[in-house]
C-alpha positions, 0 to 999 in steps of 0.5 A, spaced: 500 500 500 502 506 498 502 512 503 503 519 503 509 521 508 511 527 510 513 531 504 515 537 501 513 539 494 516 545 491 512 550 487 518 554 483 516 561 481 520 566 478 518 573 478 521 579 474 520 586 475 519 591 470 519 598 472 516 603 468 514 611 469 506 609 468 507 604 474 510 609 478 506 614 477 500 610 479 502 608 485 507 613 487 507 620 485 515 621 486 517 619 480 525 620 482 524 613 485 523 610 478 529 606 476 530 601 471 527 594 472 531 590 477 530 582 476 529 578 483 526 571 484 521 568 488 522 561 490 515 558 492 515 551 496 508 548 497 510 545 503 505 539 505 507 536 512 502 531 514 501 525 519 497 521 514 502 515 514 503 515 521 496 515 523 494 510 518 499 505 520 498 506 527 490 506 527 488 501 522 492 495 523 488 489 521 488 486 514 481 489 514 483 495 516 488 496 512 484 495 506 480 501 509 486 505 509 487 504 502 480 506 500 481 512 505 488 514 502 484 514 495 479 518 497 484 524 500 488 524 494 486 531 492 486 533 499 493 531 501 496 533 495 503 536 492 499 538 486 497 546 485 491 547 481 491 554 482 495 560 485 492 567 488 498 572 489 497 578 492 502 584 494 500 589 499 502 596 501 505 596 508 503 603 510 496 606 512 491 601 510 495 596 507 491 596 500 493 591 495 498 593 489 499 587 485 494 581 484 496 575 480 491 569 479 493 563 475 491 556 473 498 552 473 496 545 474 503 543 475 509 544 480 513 550 476 511 556 473 514 563 472 511 570 471 513 577 469 510 583 474 511 590 474 512 592 481 516 598 483 521 598 489 518 598 495 516 594 501 511 589 501 507 584 505 506 578 500 500 573 501 499 567 497 493 562 496 493 555 492 488 551 490 481 555 492 478 555 485 475 548 485 473 548 493 466 551 493 466 550 500 471 556 501 473 562 498 478 568 499 474 574 502 476 581 503 483 580 500 483 588 498 487 589 504 492 585 507 489 585 514 482 583 512 484 577 507 482 571 509 479 564 507 472 563 509 467 557 509 460 558 506 455 560 511 450 555 514 449 550 520 451 544 516 456 544 510 459 539 506 466 537 506 472 541 503 474 539 496 481 541 496 487 541 500 488 549 501 495 552 502 497 559 504 503 563 505 505 570 508 512 574 507 514 581 508 519 583 502 522 589 500 524 590 493 531 593 493 535 597 487 541 594 484 541 588 488 540 580 486 534 578 491 531 571 492 525 571 496 523 564 499 516 563 500 513 557 503 505 555 503 503 551 508 496 547 509 491 550 512 485 545 513 485 537 515 481 531 515 477 527 520 475 520 519 470 515 523 471 508 522 465 504 525 464 496 525 457 495 524 458 488 528 452 485 524 447 490 527 441 492 522 439 499 521 436 503 516 440 509 515 446 512 518 449 520 518 455 522 520 458 529 522 464 532 525 464 539 528 467 544 533 472 547 527 474 554 525 470 557 519 475 562 517 483 563 516 486 570 517 492 569 512 496 575 514 497 573 521 495 565 521 489 566 526 483 561 525 476 564 527 471 560 530 463 561 529 459 562 535 455 556 534 459 550 531 458 548 524 456 541 522 461 538 517 458 532 513 462 526 513 462 523 506 461 515 506 468 512 503 466 506 499 470 500 502 471 492 500 469 490 507 463 491 512 467 496 516 464 503 515 468 509 513 466 516 514 471 522 512 470 530 513 475 535 511 475 542 514 479 547 518 482 545 524 479 545 531 482 549 537 488 547 541 485 548 547 478 549 550 476 556 550 475 560 556 467 560 558 465 555 552 459 551 554 460 544 557 461 539 551 461 531 551 467 531 556 470 537 559 476 536 555 473 535 548 476 539 543 471 537 537 466 532 536 463 526 531 455 526 531 452 520 529 445 519 527 443 512 526 436 510 524 434 504 526 429 499 523 423 501 527 424 508 524 427 511 531 434 515 531 439 514 536 444 520 537 451 518 539 456 524 540 463 522 540 468 528 544 475 528 542 480 531 547 486 531 542 486 537 537 486 536 530 491 541 527 492 543 520 495 538 515 493 532 520 489 526 519 485 523 525 482 516 525 477 515 530 474 507 531 468 505 534 463 499 534 455 499 533 451 497 538 444 494 538 440 500 540 444 504 535 449 507 539 456 507 537 462 505 542 469 508 541 475 504 541 479 509 545 477 510 552 479 517 552 474 519 547 468 521 551 461 519 549 454 521 550 448 517 547 441 519 546 436 514 544 429 516 540 433 522 539 428 524 533 422 525 538 425 531 541 430 533 536 430 536 528 434 530 525 434 531 517 436 525 514 438 529 508 444 535 509 
């Protein structure tokens, strides 16, 4: 079986400056700063650091589970990937409102490309994003100014999983006159994945829905800070097809908090940082809700695998005793469960 190990994939971009009087007059009325073009290089690295290999090998160890690991790796091939489909490059002023001065968007479908830009010599804050074009769940918002530029999820109490691995970078830079310069920019992964593997143990049921929750809904690029919604959002965990009886559900989302925020409401257990919510519709039509509280943070670039068993009453028992569990039988009597997202 092939596993994706900790990998550094290089996205090489060469940028040439060609200064002109017209460019200088638009950005800076002092034309004394206009000089002949200075060549400089920007060396981009799409840096994928993931625990995927370790997590799959340590959590899915039996022959049956290893088959699930292979299916899961295939399912996540566009998430934990060293391939850049598109890039969005912005260069911002570092003074006053820090507005964007130059903007490049390109579909590259490769790991190497080059550009020629017209940039006056000055200080910049450079922000870069990769792989947002094919991700309908996340978009670049408020990117006209450096401090407000962010990756933002779509609104809603329930959303589908992210469809691409998202990468971002930030770099203060200064273009100087008469000096050969090389700027090294590393784009790091901004989202992550969570997987629930359930052994049904021959228990009959009519339907099963799995959601992951407790994650950020936005990422501020300039300061690398995740923002969390006031009310946790449910992320639909997609069913991953396997060639055996084990059930596999996977969500792709932003990371969880590193610690329980002060004043946060009680969760499944006090140390729970994020959760899986499992809704099993039994053969008699009643619904059992199981909430699994995971005490370990889900970090950017990481995959977390949680295992459990299905019981006759529709509840899921976690294999790890550190995972908290809360079970509500006949949940549909007082809830608003909807079998469709």
